[in-house]
Structures are given as structure tokens and as C-alpha cells.
CHARMM-style PDB file with segment names, atoms N, HN, CA, C and O in Angstrom:
ATOM      1  N   MET     1       5.583 -99.159-105.462  1.00  0.00      PROA
ATOM      2  CA  MET     1       5.170-100.232-106.431  1.00  0.00      PROA
ATOM      3  C   MET     1       4.339 -98.978-107.434  1.00  0.00      PROA
ATOM      4  O   MET     1       3.917 -97.885-107.056  1.00  0.00      PROA
ATOM      5  N   GLN     2       4.306 -99.401-108.393  1.00  0.00      PROA
ATOM      6  HN  GLN     2       4.649-100.289-108.700  1.00  0.00      PROA
ATOM      7  CA  GLN     2       3.821 -98.510-109.880  1.00  0.00      PROA
ATOM      8  C   GLN     2       2.458 -99.184-110.074  1.00  0.00      PROA
ATOM      9  O   GLN     2       2.277-100.394-110.205  1.00  0.00      PROA
ATOM     10  N   ASN     3       1.578 -98.277-110.072  1.00  0.00      PROA
ATOM     11  HN  ASN     3       1.724 -97.293-109.966  1.00  0.00      PROA
ATOM     12  CA  ASN     3      -0.062 -98.807-110.451  1.00  0.00      PROA
ATOM     13  C   ASN     3      -0.186 -98.938-111.999  1.00  0.00      PROA
ATOM     14  O   ASN     3      -0.539 -98.064-112.792  1.00  0.00      PROA
ATOM     15  N   LEU     4       0.095 -99.918-112.192  1.00  0.00      PROA
ATOM     16  HN  LEU     4       0.382-100.628-111.548  1.00  0.00      PROA
ATOM     17  CA  LEU     4       0.348-100.024-113.611  1.00  0.00      PROA
ATOM     18  C   LEU     4      -1.445-101.242-114.359  1.00  0.00      PROA
ATOM     19  O   LEU     4      -2.291-101.981-113.857  1.00  0.00      PROA
ATOM     20  N   SER     5      -1.171-100.826-115.439  1.00  0.00      PROA
ATOM     21  HN  SER     5      -0.484-100.226-115.847  1.00  0.00      PROA
ATOM     22  CA  SER     5      -2.642-101.485-116.058  1.00  0.00      PROA
ATOM     23  C   SER     5      -2.200-102.963-115.889  1.00  0.00      PROA
ATOM     24  O   SER     5      -1.062-103.282-115.543  1.00  0.00      PROA
ATOM     25  N   PRO     6      -3.092-103.742-116.133  1.00  0.00      PROA
ATOM     26  CA  PRO     6      -2.839-105.573-116.103  1.00  0.00      PROA
ATOM     27  C   PRO     6      -1.949-105.245-117.257  1.00  0.00      PROA
ATOM     28  O   PRO     6      -0.730-105.088-117.183  1.00  0.00      PROA
ATOM     29  N   LYS     7      -2.619-105.165-118.232  1.00  0.00      PROA
ATOM     30  HN  LYS     7      -3.609-105.292-118.292  1.00  0.00      PROA
ATOM     31  CA  LYS     7      -1.562-105.534-119.788  1.00  0.00      PROA
ATOM     32  C   LYS     7       0.091-104.496-119.459  1.00  0.00      PROA
ATOM     33  O   LYS     7       1.235-104.828-119.771  1.00  0.00      PROA
ATOM     34  N   ALA     8      -0.311-103.368-118.828  1.00  0.00      PROA
ATOM     35  HN  ALA     8      -1.239-103.098-118.574  1.00  0.00      PROA
ATOM     36  CA  ALA     8       1.502-102.790-118.996  1.00  0.00      PROA
ATOM     37  C   ALA     8       2.190-103.142-117.546  1.00  0.00      PROA
ATOM     38  O   ALA     8       3.079-102.418-117.097  1.00  0.00      PROA
ATOM     39  N   ALA     9       1.675-104.415-116.777  1.00  0.00      PROA
ATOM     40  HN  ALA     9       0.953-105.003-117.141  1.00  0.00      PROA
ATOM     41  CA  ALA     9       2.167-104.965-115.943  1.00  0.00      PROA
ATOM     42  C   ALA     9       2.706-106.514-116.769  1.00  0.00      PROA
ATOM     43  O   ALA     9       3.890-106.834-116.658  1.00  0.00      PROA
ATOM     44  N   LYS    10       1.786-107.356-117.538  1.00  0.00      PROA
ATOM     45  HN  LYS    10       0.825-107.095-117.629  1.00  0.00      PROA
ATOM     46  CA  LYS    10       1.847-108.331-117.743  1.00  0.00      PROA
ATOM     47  C   LYS    10       3.498-107.511-118.641  1.00  0.00      PROA
ATOM     48  O   LYS    10       4.500-108.224-118.595  1.00  0.00      PROA
ATOM     49  N   ASP    11       3.591-106.590-119.120  1.00  0.00      PROA
ATOM     50  HN  ASP    11       2.777-106.011-119.158  1.00  0.00      PROA
ATOM     51  CA  ASP    11       4.745-106.092-120.625  1.00  0.00      PROA
ATOM     52  C   ASP    11       5.655-105.783-119.475  1.00  0.00      PROA
ATOM     53  O   ASP    11       6.635-106.527-119.516  1.00  0.00      PROA
ATOM     54  N   LYS    12       5.669-105.335-118.931  1.00  0.00      PROA
ATOM     55  HN  LYS    12       4.873-104.731-118.897  1.00  0.00      PROA
ATOM     56  CA  LYS    12       6.835-105.098-117.871  1.00  0.00      PROA
ATOM     57  C   LYS    12       7.627-106.618-117.265  1.00  0.00      PROA
ATOM     58  O   LYS    12       8.829-106.783-117.472  1.00  0.00      PROA
ATOM     59  N   LYS    13       7.001-107.408-116.696  1.00  0.00      PROA
ATOM     60  HN  LYS    13       6.024-107.274-116.528  1.00  0.00      PROA
ATOM     61  CA  LYS    13       6.996-108.451-116.284  1.00  0.00      PROA
ATOM     62  C   LYS    13       7.834-109.206-117.460  1.00  0.00      PROA
ATOM     63  O   LYS    13       8.943-109.738-117.422  1.00  0.00      PROA
ATOM     64  N   ALA    14       7.086-109.087-118.301  1.00  0.00      PROA
ATOM     65  HN  ALA    14       6.185-108.655-118.332  1.00  0.00      PROA
ATOM     66  CA  ALA    14       8.320-109.970-119.781  1.00  0.00      PROA
ATOM     67  C   ALA    14       9.835-109.456-119.702  1.00  0.00      PROA
ATOM     68  O   ALA    14      10.904-110.062-119.627  1.00  0.00      PROA
ATOM     69  N   ARG    15       9.455-107.906-119.755  1.00  0.00      PROA
ATOM     70  HN  ARG    15       8.587-107.414-119.815  1.00  0.00      PROA
ATOM     71  CA  ARG    15      11.055-107.218-119.933  1.00  0.00      PROA
ATOM     72  C   ARG    15      11.650-107.411-118.593  1.00  0.00      PROA
ATOM     73  O   ARG    15      12.878-107.495-118.577  1.00  0.00      PROA
ATOM     74  N   ASP    16      11.152-107.481-117.695  1.00  0.00      PROA
ATOM     75  HN  ASP    16      10.154-107.413-117.708  1.00  0.00      PROA
ATOM     76  CA  ASP    16      12.684-107.324-116.915  1.00  0.00      PROA
ATOM     77  C   ASP    16      12.447-108.817-116.497  1.00  0.00      PROA
ATOM     78  O   ASP    16      12.933-109.027-115.386  1.00  0.00      PROA
ATOM     79  N   LEU    17      11.885-109.846-117.019  1.00  0.00      PROA
ATOM     80  HN  LEU    17      11.491-109.675-117.922  1.00  0.00      PROA
ATOM     81  CA  LEU    17      12.333-111.092-117.124  1.00  0.00      PROA
ATOM     82  C   LEU    17      13.784-111.308-117.871  1.00  0.00      PROA
ATOM     83  O   LEU    17      14.812-111.811-117.415  1.00  0.00      PROA
ATOM     84  N   ALA    18      13.485-110.689-119.340  1.00  0.00      PROA
ATOM     85  HN  ALA    18      12.651-110.281-119.710  1.00  0.00      PROA
ATOM     86  CA  ALA    18      14.247-111.068-120.210  1.00  0.00      PROA
ATOM     87  C   ALA    18      15.792-110.424-120.171  1.00  0.00      PROA
ATOM     88  O   ALA    18      16.849-110.910-120.573  1.00  0.00      PROA
ATOM     89  N   PHE    19      15.415-108.714-119.318  1.00  0.00      PROA
ATOM     90  HN  PHE    19      14.556-108.320-118.992  1.00  0.00      PROA
ATOM     91  CA  PHE    19      16.808-108.664-118.424  1.00  0.00      PROA
ATOM     92  C   PHE    19      17.638-109.591-117.255  1.00  0.00      PROA
ATOM     93  O   PHE    19      18.832-109.863-117.122  1.00  0.00      PROA
ATOM     94  N   ALA    20      16.905-109.802-116.787  1.00  0.00      PROA
ATOM     95  HN  ALA    20      15.936-109.581-116.894  1.00  0.00      PROA
ATOM     96  CA  ALA    20      17.342-110.464-115.787  1.00  0.00      PROA
ATOM     97  C   ALA    20      18.206-112.205-116.429  1.00  0.00      PROA
ATOM     98  O   ALA    20      18.830-113.014-115.742  1.00  0.00      PROA
ATOM     99  N   LYS    21      17.893-112.261-117.954  1.00  0.00      PROA
ATOM    100  HN  LYS    21      17.386-111.604-118.512  1.00  0.00      PROA
ATOM    101  CA  LYS    21      17.856-113.409-118.183  1.00  0.00      PROA
ATOM    102  C   LYS    21      19.575-113.373-119.483  1.00  0.00      PROA
ATOM    103  O   LYS    21      20.158-114.244-120.128  1.00  0.00      PROA
ATOM    104  N   THR    22      19.785-111.809-119.279  1.00  0.00      PROA
ATOM    105  HN  THR    22      19.312-111.101-118.754  1.00  0.00      PROA
ATOM    106  CA  THR    22      20.506-111.698-120.270  1.00  0.00      PROA
ATOM    107  C   THR    22      22.579-112.164-119.837  1.00  0.00      PROA
ATOM    108  O   THR    22      23.322-112.251-118.859  1.00  0.00      PROA
ATOM    109  N   PHE    23      22.594-112.217-120.338  1.00  0.00      PROA
ATOM    110  HN  PHE    23      21.990-112.147-121.132  1.00  0.00      PROA
ATOM    111  CA  PHE    23      24.249-112.993-120.083  1.00  0.00      PROA
ATOM    112  C   PHE    23      25.327-112.411-119.158  1.00  0.00      PROA
ATOM    113  O   PHE    23      26.227-113.053-118.617  1.00  0.00      PROA
ATOM    114  N   ASP    24      25.048-110.834-119.044  1.00  0.00      PROA
ATOM    115  HN  ASP    24      24.317-110.312-119.483  1.00  0.00      PROA
ATOM    116  CA  ASP    24      25.748-109.961-118.386  1.00  0.00      PROA
ATOM    117  C   ASP    24      25.195-109.968-116.768  1.00  0.00      PROA
ATOM    118  O   ASP    24      25.798-109.626-115.751  1.00  0.00      PROA
ATOM    119  N   ARG    25      24.072-110.394-116.904  1.00  0.00      PROA
ATOM    120  HN  ARG    25      23.582-110.672-117.730  1.00  0.00      PROA
ATOM    121  CA  ARG    25      23.158-109.959-115.451  1.00  0.00      PROA
ATOM    122  C   ARG    25      23.468-111.652-115.083  1.00  0.00      PROA
ATOM    123  O   ARG    25      24.059-111.880-114.028  1.00  0.00      PROA
ATOM    124  N   LYS    26      23.162-112.527-115.745  1.00  0.00      PROA
ATOM    125  HN  LYS    26      22.682-112.342-116.603  1.00  0.00      PROA
ATOM    126  CA  LYS    26      23.734-113.810-115.044  1.00  0.00      PROA
ATOM    127  C   LYS    26      24.928-113.993-114.776  1.00  0.00      PROA
ATOM    128  O   LYS    26      24.958-114.840-113.884  1.00  0.00      PROA
ATOM    129  N   ARG    27      26.242-113.582-115.125  1.00  0.00      PROA
ATOM    130  HN  ARG    27      26.217-112.893-115.850  1.00  0.00      PROA
ATOM    131  CA  ARG    27      27.482-113.427-114.431  1.00  0.00      PROA
ATOM    132  C   ARG    27      27.379-112.558-112.852  1.00  0.00      PROA
ATOM    133  O   ARG    27      27.880-113.053-111.843  1.00  0.00      PROA
ATOM    134  N   LYS    28      26.781-111.444-112.834  1.00  0.00      PROA
ATOM    135  HN  LYS    28      26.374-111.041-113.654  1.00  0.00      PROA
ATOM    136  CA  LYS    28      26.588-110.248-111.884  1.00  0.00      PROA
ATOM    137  C   LYS    28      25.830-111.296-110.677  1.00  0.00      PROA
ATOM    138  O   LYS    28      25.962-111.090-109.471  1.00  0.00      PROA
ATOM    139  N   LYS    29      24.993-112.485-111.275  1.00  0.00      PROA
ATOM    140  HN  LYS    29      24.886-112.652-112.255  1.00  0.00      PROA
ATOM    141  CA  LYS    29      24.400-112.569-110.224  1.00  0.00      PROA
ATOM    142  C   LYS    29      25.120-114.108-109.506  1.00  0.00      PROA
ATOM    143  O   LYS    29      25.155-114.666-108.410  1.00  0.00      PROA
ATOM    144  N   ALA    30      25.615-114.322-110.866  1.00  0.00      PROA
ATOM    145  HN  ALA    30      25.586-113.869-111.757  1.00  0.00      PROA
ATOM    146  CA  ALA    30      26.321-115.295-109.606  1.00  0.00      PROA
ATOM    147  C   ALA    30      27.682-115.033-109.154  1.00  0.00      PROA
ATOM    148  O   ALA    30      28.287-115.908-108.535  1.00  0.00      PROA
ATOM    149  N   PHE    31      28.073-114.209-109.341  1.00  0.00      PROA
ATOM    150  HN  PHE    31      27.582-113.498-109.844  1.00  0.00      PROA
ATOM    151  CA  PHE    31      29.316-113.424-108.556  1.00  0.00      PROA
ATOM    152  C   PHE    31      28.774-113.131-107.398  1.00  0.00      PROA
ATOM    153  O   PHE    31      29.417-113.446-106.396  1.00  0.00      PROA
ATOM    154  N   ASN    32      27.785-112.625-107.273  1.00  0.00      PROA
ATOM    155  HN  ASN    32      27.263-112.370-108.086  1.00  0.00      PROA
ATOM    156  CA  ASN    32      26.911-112.076-106.082  1.00  0.00      PROA
ATOM    157  C   ASN    32      26.457-113.084-104.984  1.00  0.00      PROA
ATOM    158  O   ASN    32      26.389-112.875-103.772  1.00  0.00      PROA
ATOM    159  N   GLN    33      26.109-114.428-105.795  1.00  0.00      PROA
ATOM    160  HN  GLN    33      26.164-114.598-106.779  1.00  0.00      PROA
ATOM    161  CA  GLN    33      26.003-115.590-105.403  1.00  0.00      PROA
ATOM    162  C   GLN    33      26.938-116.526-104.527  1.00  0.00      PROA
ATOM    163  O   GLN    33      26.771-117.246-103.543  1.00  0.00      PROA
ATOM    164  N   LYS    34      28.117-116.140-105.433  1.00  0.00      PROA
ATOM    165  HN  LYS    34      28.254-115.555-106.233  1.00  0.00      PROA
ATOM    166  CA  LYS    34      29.337-116.980-104.783  1.00  0.00      PROA
ATOM    167  C   LYS    34      29.983-116.185-103.589  1.00  0.00      PROA
ATOM    168  O   LYS    34      30.362-116.721-102.548  1.00  0.00      PROA
ATOM    169  N   TRP    35      30.066-114.813-103.871  1.00  0.00      PROA
ATOM    170  HN  TRP    35      29.759-114.377-104.717  1.00  0.00      PROA
ATOM    171  CA  TRP    35      30.867-113.608-102.916  1.00  0.00      PROA
ATOM    172  C   TRP    35      30.286-113.806-101.859  1.00  0.00      PROA
ATOM    173  O   TRP    35      31.006-113.820-100.861  1.00  0.00      PROA
ATOM    174  N   HSD    36      28.346-114.101-101.610  1.00  0.00      PROA
ATOM    175  HN  HSD    36      27.760-114.090-102.421  1.00  0.00      PROA
ATOM    176  CA  HSD    36      27.731-113.886-100.493  1.00  0.00      PROA
ATOM    177  C   HSD    36      28.341-115.594 -99.628  1.00  0.00      PROA
ATOM    178  O   HSD    36      28.769-115.655 -98.475  1.00  0.00      PROA
ATOM    179  N   ARG    37      28.226-116.548-100.404  1.00  0.00      PROA
ATOM    180  HN  ARG    37      27.879-116.497-101.340  1.00  0.00      PROA
ATOM    181  CA  ARG    37      28.254-117.908 -99.530  1.00  0.00      PROA
ATOM    182  C   ARG    37      29.915-117.779 -99.124  1.00  0.00      PROA
ATOM    183  O   ARG    37      30.171-118.454 -98.127  1.00  0.00      PROA
ATOM    184  N   LYS    38      30.792-117.238 -99.547  1.00  0.00      PROA
ATOM    185  HN  LYS    38      30.584-116.690-100.357  1.00  0.00      PROA
ATOM    186  CA  LYS    38      31.939-117.203 -99.177  1.00  0.00      PROA
ATOM    187  C   LYS    38      31.909-116.342 -97.601  1.00  0.00      PROA
ATOM    188  O   LYS    38      32.338-116.640 -96.487  1.00  0.00      PROA
ATOM    189  N   HSD    39      31.211-115.203 -98.123  1.00  0.00      PROA
ATOM    190  HN  HSD    39      30.862-114.960 -99.028  1.00  0.00      PROA
ATOM    191  CA  HSD    39      31.314-114.465 -96.928  1.00  0.00      PROA
ATOM    192  C   HSD    39      29.883-114.032 -96.178  1.00  0.00      PROA
ATOM    193  O   HSD    39      29.338-112.952 -96.405  1.00  0.00      PROA
ATOM    194  N   PRO    40      29.309-115.114 -95.176  1.00  0.00      PROA
ATOM    195  CA  PRO    40      28.052-115.114 -94.370  1.00  0.00      PROA
ATOM    196  C   PRO    40      28.445-114.194 -93.262  1.00  0.00      PROA
ATOM    197  O   PRO    40      27.742-114.172 -92.252  1.00  0.00      PROA
ATOM    198  N   GLU    41      29.322-113.562 -93.337  1.00  0.00      PROA
ATOM    199  HN  GLU    41      29.893-113.580 -94.157  1.00  0.00      PROA
ATOM    200  CA  GLU    41      29.517-112.348 -91.928  1.00  0.00      PROA
ATOM    201  C   GLU    41      29.004-111.152 -92.959  1.00  0.00      PROA
ATOM    202  O   GLU    41      29.181-109.964 -92.688  1.00  0.00      PROA
ATOM    203  N   ALA    42      28.392-111.574 -94.093  1.00  0.00      PROA
ATOM    204  HN  ALA    42      28.248-112.539 -94.313  1.00  0.00      PROA
ATOM    205  CA  ALA    42      28.421-109.692 -94.661  1.00  0.00      PROA
ATOM    206  C   ALA    42      26.823-109.993 -95.137  1.00  0.00      PROA
ATOM    207  O   ALA    42      26.346-109.353 -96.074  1.00  0.00      PROA
ATOM    208  N   ASN    43      26.306-110.665 -94.667  1.00  0.00      PROA
ATOM    209  HN  ASN    43      26.694-111.185 -93.906  1.00  0.00      PROA
ATOM    210  CA  ASN    43      24.484-110.601 -94.694  1.00  0.00      PROA
ATOM    211  C   ASN    43      23.758-109.481 -94.226  1.00  0.00      PROA
ATOM    212  O   ASN    43      23.562-108.970 -93.123  1.00  0.00      PROA
ATOM    213  N   GLY    44      23.376-109.226 -95.530  1.00  0.00      PROA
ATOM    214  HN  GLY    44      23.535-109.642 -96.425  1.00  0.00      PROA
ATOM    215  CA  GLY    44      22.658-107.831 -95.323  1.00  0.00      PROA
ATOM    216  C   GLY    44      23.237-106.756 -95.896  1.00  0.00      PROA
ATOM    217  O   GLY    44      22.952-105.561 -95.977  1.00  0.00      PROA
ATOM    218  N   MET    45      24.268-107.571 -96.343  1.00  0.00      PROA
ATOM    219  HN  MET    45      24.499-108.541 -96.278  1.00  0.00      PROA
ATOM    220  CA  MET    45      25.506-106.139 -96.844  1.00  0.00      PROA
ATOM    221  C   MET    45      25.446-106.219 -98.615  1.00  0.00      PROA
ATOM    222  O   MET    45      24.798-107.100 -99.180  1.00  0.00      PROA
ATOM    223  N   ASP    46      26.267-105.099 -99.410  1.00  0.00      PROA
ATOM    224  HN  ASP    46      26.794-104.383 -98.951  1.00  0.00      PROA
ATOM    225  CA  ASP    46      26.649-105.246-100.589  1.00  0.00      PROA
ATOM    226  C   ASP    46      28.061-105.264-100.840  1.00  0.00      PROA
ATOM    227  O   ASP    46      28.608-104.404-100.150  1.00  0.00      PROA
ATOM    228  N   TYR    47      28.967-105.983-101.645  1.00  0.00      PROA
ATOM    229  HN  TYR    47      28.522-106.681-102.206  1.00  0.00      PROA
ATOM    230  CA  TYR    47      29.711-106.150-102.465  1.00  0.00      PROA
ATOM    231  C   TYR    47      30.375-104.543-102.878  1.00  0.00      PROA
ATOM    232  O   TYR    47      30.245-104.479-104.101  1.00  0.00      PROA
ATOM    233  N   ASP    48      30.828-103.626-102.530  1.00  0.00      PROA
ATOM    234  HN  ASP    48      30.933-103.678-101.537  1.00  0.00      PROA
ATOM    235  CA  ASP    48      31.651-102.228-103.123  1.00  0.00      PROA
ATOM    236  C   ASP    48      32.909-102.570-104.382  1.00  0.00      PROA
ATOM    237  O   ASP    48      34.132-102.634-104.263  1.00  0.00      PROA
ATOM    238  N   HSD    49      32.438-102.664-105.024  1.00  0.00      PROA
ATOM    239  HN  HSD    49      31.444-102.613-105.120  1.00  0.00      PROA
ATOM    240  CA  HSD    49      33.225-102.752-105.952  1.00  0.00      PROA
ATOM    241  C   HSD    49      34.382-102.254-106.264  1.00  0.00      PROA
ATOM    242  O   HSD    49      35.208-102.940-106.866  1.00  0.00      PROA
ATOM    243  N   LYS    50      34.735-100.408-105.743  1.00  0.00      PROA
ATOM    244  HN  LYS    50      34.064 -99.850-105.254  1.00  0.00      PROA
ATOM    245  CA  LYS    50      35.623 -99.946-105.851  1.00  0.00      PROA
ATOM    246  C   LYS    50      36.426 -99.853-104.584  1.00  0.00      PROA
ATOM    247  O   LYS    50      37.580 -99.429-104.521  1.00  0.00      PROA
ATOM    248  N   ASP    51      35.576-100.368-103.413  1.00  0.00      PROA
ATOM    249  HN  ASP    51      34.639-100.712-103.465  1.00  0.00      PROA
ATOM    250  CA  ASP    51      36.751-100.553-102.445  1.00  0.00      PROA
ATOM    251  C   ASP    51      36.915-102.034-102.352  1.00  0.00      PROA
ATOM    252  O   ASP    51      37.884-102.417-101.697  1.00  0.00      PROA
ATOM    253  N   SER    52      36.339-102.704-102.753  1.00  0.00      PROA
ATOM    254  HN  SER    52      35.552-102.393-103.286  1.00  0.00      PROA
ATOM    255  CA  SER    52      36.431-104.468-102.632  1.00  0.00      PROA
ATOM    256  C   SER    52      36.762-105.158-101.173  1.00  0.00      PROA
ATOM    257  O   SER    52      37.697-105.665-100.554  1.00  0.00      PROA
ATOM    258  N   LYS    53      35.281-104.814-101.033  1.00  0.00      PROA
ATOM    259  HN  LYS    53      34.522-104.402-101.536  1.00  0.00      PROA
ATOM    260  CA  LYS    53      34.744-104.874 -99.388  1.00  0.00      PROA
ATOM    261  C   LYS    53      33.259-104.802 -98.931  1.00  0.00      PROA
ATOM    262  O   LYS    53      32.347-104.304 -99.591  1.00  0.00      PROA
ATOM    263  N   ALA    54      33.174-105.258 -97.949  1.00  0.00      PROA
ATOM    264  HN  ALA    54      33.915-105.662 -97.413  1.00  0.00      PROA
ATOM    265  CA  ALA    54      31.333-105.076 -97.939  1.00  0.00      PROA
ATOM    266  C   ALA    54      31.373-104.067 -97.028  1.00  0.00      PROA
ATOM    267  O   ALA    54      32.047-103.802 -96.033  1.00  0.00      PROA
ATOM    268  N   LYS    55      30.298-103.475 -97.750  1.00  0.00      PROA
ATOM    269  HN  LYS    55      29.751-103.690 -98.559  1.00  0.00      PROA
ATOM    270  CA  LYS    55      29.444-102.151 -96.868  1.00  0.00      PROA
ATOM    271  C   LYS    55      27.788-102.327 -97.196  1.00  0.00      PROA
ATOM    272  O   LYS    55      27.025-102.766 -98.056  1.00  0.00      PROA
ATOM    273  N   THR    56      27.798-101.573 -95.701  1.00  0.00      PROA
ATOM    274  HN  THR    56      28.417-101.216 -95.002  1.00  0.00      PROA
ATOM    275  CA  THR    56      25.811-101.576 -95.880  1.00  0.00      PROA
ATOM    276  C   THR    56      25.362-101.407 -97.392  1.00  0.00      PROA
ATOM    277  O   THR    56      26.121-101.523 -98.354  1.00  0.00      PROA
ATOM    278  N   VAL    57      23.845-101.079 -97.455  1.00  0.00      PROA
ATOM    279  HN  VAL    57      23.228-100.984 -96.673  1.00  0.00      PROA
ATOM    280  CA  VAL    57      23.734-100.585 -98.753  1.00  0.00      PROA
ATOM    281  C   VAL    57      23.384 -99.013 -98.504  1.00  0.00      PROA
ATOM    282  O   VAL    57      23.076 -98.228 -99.400  1.00  0.00      PROA
ATOM    283  N   HSD    58      23.475 -98.739 -97.291  1.00  0.00      PROA
ATOM    284  HN  HSD    58      23.725 -99.377 -96.562  1.00  0.00      PROA
ATOM    285  CA  HSD    58      23.501 -97.303 -97.637  1.00  0.00      PROA
ATOM    286  C   HSD    58      24.908 -96.754 -97.577  1.00  0.00      PROA
ATOM    287  O   HSD    58      25.156 -95.719 -98.196  1.00  0.00      PROA
ATOM    288  N   ALA    59      25.567 -97.183 -97.089  1.00  0.00      PROA
ATOM    289  HN  ALA    59      25.366 -98.024 -96.586  1.00  0.00      PROA
ATOM    290  CA  ALA    59      27.082 -96.607 -97.306  1.00  0.00      PROA
ATOM    291  C   ALA    59      27.931 -96.791 -98.354  1.00  0.00      PROA
ATOM    292  O   ALA    59      29.060 -96.331 -98.528  1.00  0.00      PROA
ATOM    293  N   ASN    60      26.904 -97.911 -99.411  1.00  0.00      PROA
ATOM    294  HN  ASN    60      25.987 -98.284 -99.269  1.00  0.00      PROA
ATOM    295  CA  ASN    60      27.816 -98.300-100.508  1.00  0.00      PROA
ATOM    296  C   ASN    60      26.841 -97.593-101.764  1.00  0.00      PROA
ATOM    297  O   ASN    60      26.621 -98.202-102.811  1.00  0.00      PROA
ATOM    298  N   ARG    61      26.340 -96.314-101.504  1.00  0.00      PROA
ATOM    299  HN  ARG    61      26.518 -95.819-100.654  1.00  0.00      PROA
ATOM    300  CA  ARG    61      25.520 -95.313-102.486  1.00  0.00      PROA
ATOM    301  C   ARG    61      25.949 -93.754-102.507  1.00  0.00      PROA
ATOM    302  O   ARG    61      25.822 -93.171-101.430  1.00  0.00      PROA
ATOM    303  N   GLY    62      26.222 -93.341-103.111  1.00  0.00      PROA
ATOM    304  HN  GLY    62      26.325 -93.814-103.986  1.00  0.00      PROA
ATOM    305  CA  GLY    62      26.452 -92.026-103.277  1.00  0.00      PROA
ATOM    306  C   GLY    62      28.245 -91.363-103.252  1.00  0.00      PROA
ATOM    307  O   GLY    62      28.722 -90.263-102.974  1.00  0.00      PROA
ATOM    308  N   ASN    63      28.827 -92.667-103.691  1.00  0.00      PROA
ATOM    309  HN  ASN    63      28.439 -93.561-103.916  1.00  0.00      PROA
ATOM    310  CA  ASN    63      30.300 -92.189-104.345  1.00  0.00      PROA
ATOM    311  C   ASN    63      31.281 -91.497-102.836  1.00  0.00      PROA
ATOM    312  O   ASN    63      32.079 -90.565-102.735  1.00  0.00      PROA
ATOM    313  N   ASP    64      30.761 -92.430-101.916  1.00  0.00      PROA
ATOM    314  HN  ASP    64      30.113 -93.187-101.998  1.00  0.00      PROA
ATOM    315  CA  ASP    64      31.398 -92.198-100.732  1.00  0.00      PROA
ATOM    316  C   ASP    64      31.478 -90.553-100.119  1.00  0.00      PROA
ATOM    317  O   ASP    64      32.309 -89.721 -99.757  1.00  0.00      PROA
ATOM    318  N   GLY    65      30.201 -90.706-100.259  1.00  0.00      PROA
ATOM    319  HN  GLY    65      29.526 -91.382-100.553  1.00  0.00      PROA
ATOM    320  CA  GLY    65      30.121 -88.981 -99.937  1.00  0.00      PROA
ATOM    321  C   GLY    65      29.900 -87.902-100.569  1.00  0.00      PROA
ATOM    322  O   GLY    65      29.148 -86.947-100.380  1.00  0.00      PROA
ATOM    323  N   ASN    66      30.929 -88.274-101.634  1.00  0.00      PROA
ATOM    324  HN  ASN    66      31.540 -89.050-101.787  1.00  0.00      PROA
ATOM    325  CA  ASN    66      31.380 -87.039-102.681  1.00  0.00      PROA
ATOM    326  C   ASN    66      29.893 -86.595-104.179  1.00  0.00      PROA
ATOM    327  O   ASN    66      29.892 -85.808-105.126  1.00  0.00      PROA
ATOM    328  N   GLY    67      29.000 -87.466-103.714  1.00  0.00      PROA
ATOM    329  HN  GLY    67      29.001 -88.106-102.945  1.00  0.00      PROA
ATOM    330  CA  GLY    67      27.368 -87.514-104.500  1.00  0.00      PROA
ATOM    331  C   GLY    67      27.731 -88.145-105.879  1.00  0.00      PROA
ATOM    332  O   GLY    67      28.924 -88.216-106.175  1.00  0.00      PROA
ATOM    333  N   THR    68      27.005 -88.499-106.540  1.00  0.00      PROA
ATOM    334  HN  THR    68      26.036 -88.441-106.299  1.00  0.00      PROA
ATOM    335  CA  THR    68      26.352 -88.781-107.629  1.00  0.00      PROA
ATOM    336  C   THR    68      27.155 -87.997-108.879  1.00  0.00      PROA
ATOM    337  O   THR    68      27.585 -88.728-109.771  1.00  0.00      PROA
ATOM    338  N   LYS    69      27.398 -86.444-109.004  1.00  0.00      PROA
ATOM    339  HN  LYS    69      27.048 -85.850-108.279  1.00  0.00      PROA
ATOM    340  CA  LYS    69      27.291 -86.061-110.080  1.00  0.00      PROA
ATOM    341  C   LYS    69      28.689 -86.132-110.167  1.00  0.00      PROA
ATOM    342  O   LYS    69      28.938 -85.507-111.198  1.00  0.00      PROA
ATOM    343  N   ASN    70      29.746 -86.526-109.692  1.00  0.00      PROA
ATOM    344  HN  ASN    70      29.544 -87.035-108.854  1.00  0.00      PROA
ATOM    345  CA  ASN    70      30.725 -86.398-109.838  1.00  0.00      PROA
ATOM    346  C   ASN    70      31.691 -87.430-109.951  1.00  0.00      PROA
ATOM    347  O   ASN    70      32.918 -87.340-110.006  1.00  0.00      PROA
ATOM    348  N   GLU    71      30.694 -88.769-109.988  1.00  0.00      PROA
ATOM    349  HN  GLU    71      29.698 -88.842-109.943  1.00  0.00      PROA
ATOM    350  CA  GLU    71      31.202 -90.255-110.246  1.00  0.00      PROA
ATOM    351  C   GLU    71      31.479 -90.425-111.265  1.00  0.00      PROA
ATOM    352  O   GLU    71      30.940 -89.964-112.271  1.00  0.00      PROA
ATOM    353  N   GLY    72      32.625 -91.315-111.165  1.00  0.00      PROA
ATOM    354  HN  GLY    72      33.064 -91.689-110.348  1.00  0.00      PROA
ATOM    355  CA  GLY    72      33.498 -91.485-112.466  1.00  0.00      PROA
ATOM    356  C   GLY    72      33.404 -93.127-112.857  1.00  0.00      PROA
ATOM    357  OT1 GLY    72      33.997 -93.562-113.844  1.00  0.00      PROA
TER     358      GLY     72
END
């Protein structure tokens, strides 16, 4: 958690909400909700767009063990 002043926290909240309501974020959220409704067995997992399957949050990071420097 960030220890922000009350004014900074209020400003950050407004920025975060504005970002969450952009067209692109709404599309991504809708996809994620639809996918998770269709795949209840993937509860607590993330969708890996590269492999097109469910993975744990831990396994879905780091470019499949190759690190993020070589990610393309």
C-alpha cells in the first residue's frame, strides 16, 4: 500500500477510475468476466493469451521462464 497524503490519494483514485472506464479496459474486463463464467474450473487462475489456456497467476508471469527482458 502506498502511504499517500489525503489529496494525493483522492487524485490517484480519480486517475485510476478514469483509466478503468476507458473503452479498452471495459473490453478487457468484459472478456475476462465472460471467460471466467464459461470456465468455472479456472477459479483463481488467469487466462494466458499466448498459450490460450488457464494458468496460475505465478505461472503466467516471466515469459514462461525466459524472463521479461526477452519478451516480445
